[in-house]
C-alpha positions in Angstrom: 62.6 74.5 87.1 64.9 77.4 88.5 63.3 80.4 89.8 63.5 83.6 87.7 63.6 87.1 89.2 60.4 88.8 88.6 61.4 91.8 85.8 59.3 94.4 88.0 61.4 93.5 90.9 65.1 93.7 88.5 63.8 97.1 87.3 62.8 98.8 90.3 66.2 97.9 92.2 68.2 99.3 88.8 65.8 102.5 89.2 66.4 102.9 92.6 70.0 102.3 92.1 70.5 104.6 89.4 68.5 107.5 91.2 70.7 106.9 94.2 74.1 107.2 92.0 72.7 110.1 90.4 71.8 111.7 93.5 75.1 110.8 95.2 76.7 112.3 92.0 75.0 115.3 92.2 74.8 116.3 96.2 76.7 114.0 97.8 76.1 111.3 100.0 73.6 112.9 102.5 71.1 113.2 99.7 70.6 109.7 99.4 67.6 109.2 101.4 65.3 106.8 101.0 62.5 108.9 100.3 64.6 111.2 97.9 65.7 108.1 96.1 62.3 106.8 95.7 61.0 110.2 93.9 64.1 110.3 91.9 63.4 106.6 91.0 59.2 106.8 90.6 59.0 104.1 93.3 57.0 104.2 96.4 59.2 104.7 99.6 58.2 101.0 100.9 59.9 99.8 97.9 63.3 101.3 98.5 63.1 100.2 102.2 61.8 96.6 101.1 65.5 96.1 99.3 67.3 98.3 101.5 65.9 98.4 105.0 69.1 100.7 106.2 70.0 103.8 104.4 73.6 102.8 104.8 73.4 99.6 103.0 71.7 101.8 99.9 74.3 104.1 99.8 76.9 101.8 100.0 75.2 99.7 97.0 75.2 103.4 95.3 78.7 103.9 96.1 80.1 100.4 94.6 78.8 102.1 91.2 80.3 105.5 91.1 83.7 106.6 90.1 85.7 107.5 93.2 86.3 111.0 93.7 89.5 110.9 95.7 92.8 111.5 94.7 92.4 111.5 91.1 94.9 113.1 88.4 97.6 114.7 90.7 98.7 118.1 89.5 102.4 119.8 90.5 103.0 121.2 92.8 101.5 118.1 94.6 101.6 118.9 98.2 98.8 121.8 97.7 96.9 119.3 95.7 97.2 117.0 98.2 96.7 119.1 100.9 93.0 119.9 98.8 92.6 115.9 98.5 92.5 115.3 102.2 91.0 118.6 103.4 88.0 116.8 100.8 88.3 113.5 102.4 88.6 114.9 106.2 84.8 116.7 105.0 83.3 114.3 103.3 84.1 111.8 106.8 83.1 114.4 108.9 79.1 113.8 107.3 77.3 111.5 109.3 75.9 109.6 106.2 79.6 109.0 105.1 81.0 107.9 108.1 77.6 105.4 109.0 78.6 104.1 105.0 82.8 104.1 106.1 81.8 102.1 109.4 79.3 99.6 107.3 81.9 98.9 105.1 84.4 98.4 107.5 82.4 96.1 110.3 80.5 94.5 106.9 83.9 93.4 105.6 84.4 91.0 109.0 81.7 88.7 108.1 80.8 89.4 104.6 82.9 88.5 101.6 81.1 91.0 99.3 81.9 94.1 101.7 85.8 92.4 102.3 85.9 92.7 98.2 84.5 96.3 98.2 87.0 97.4 100.9 89.8 96.0 99.1 89.3 97.4 95.7 88.6 100.9 97.4 91.9 100.1 99.4 93.8 99.0 96.4 92.2 102.1 94.3 93.1 104.7 97.2 96.9 103.1 97.5 97.3 103.2 93.8 96.3 107.0 93.4 98.1 108.3 96.5 101.4 106.1 95.2 101.0 107.8 91.6 101.0 111.3 93.2 103.6 110.5 95.8 105.8 109.2 92.7 104.9 112.7 90.4 105.9 114.6 93.4 108.9 112.9 94.0 110.2 112.9 90.4 109.2 116.8 89.9 111.5 117.1 92.7 109.1 117.8 95.6 109.5 115.4 97.8 112.1 112.6 99.1 110.0 110.3 100.3 110.3 108.4 103.7 109.8 104.5 104.2 107.9 102.2 102.1 105.3 103.4 99.4 102.9 100.8 100.2 102.3 102.5 103.5 101.4 106.1 102.1 97.3 105.0 102.5 98.2 104.2 106.3 100.4 107.6 106.8 97.8 109.8 105.1 94.5 108.5 105.7 94.9 106.6 108.8 94.8 109.6 110.9 92.1 111.2 109.2 89.7 107.8 110.1 91.2 107.9 113.3 89.8 111.6 113.6 86.2 110.4 112.1 85.5 107.1 113.7 87.6 107.0 117.1 88.4 111.0 118.0 85.4 113.1 116.6 86.7 116.7 116.0 87.8 119.1 113.2 90.9 118.1 111.3 92.6 121.4 111.2 94.7 122.7 108.5 97.6 122.0 111.0 96.7 118.3 111.1 97.0 118.0 107.3 100.5 119.4 107.0 101.6 117.0 109.7 99.9 114.5 108.1 101.8 115.5 104.7 105.1 115.7 106.4 104.8 111.9 107.5 105.1 111.1 103.6 108.4 112.3 103.6 110.8 115.6 103.1 109.0 118.3 101.3 111.1 120.7 99.3 108.9 123.5 99.4 
């Protein structure tokens, strides 16, 4: 006879993840703590720790079920829109909780197929959205792209990740301008 999961365990996990996702949507990654999730899910904090011993595990699983807000719905003029999106991403990466999740996702992808699949899905989504924004800019006559459009995520997001992970410090508006210049020649 196969072991069937205890329905109470299943319900508590679902309640915990729902609470974590709600907090993530409402207040951002720093709100997803074991204590706050336990209160919101109406379970004991020990129950949250039993399922997710490390905070970044809980946040990573919560993020897997939330629609990623970055680079959605590009608008013309595209360059100022992209500046705002890159600023948002840089500010999020500066938060310790978000950086911990990003690091955990990248590291976990080296050994865990599930984490690798999540990373690949995230990268594909970001790449698709960025290419759509750059295509819109090109169609609107705002941009003459440089190089392969598939390099856009590396050119636009790579420097932000480098700054967050390897060279901690502020991401200036000047750096964001230079990052955008790497995408091609802007007409305005």
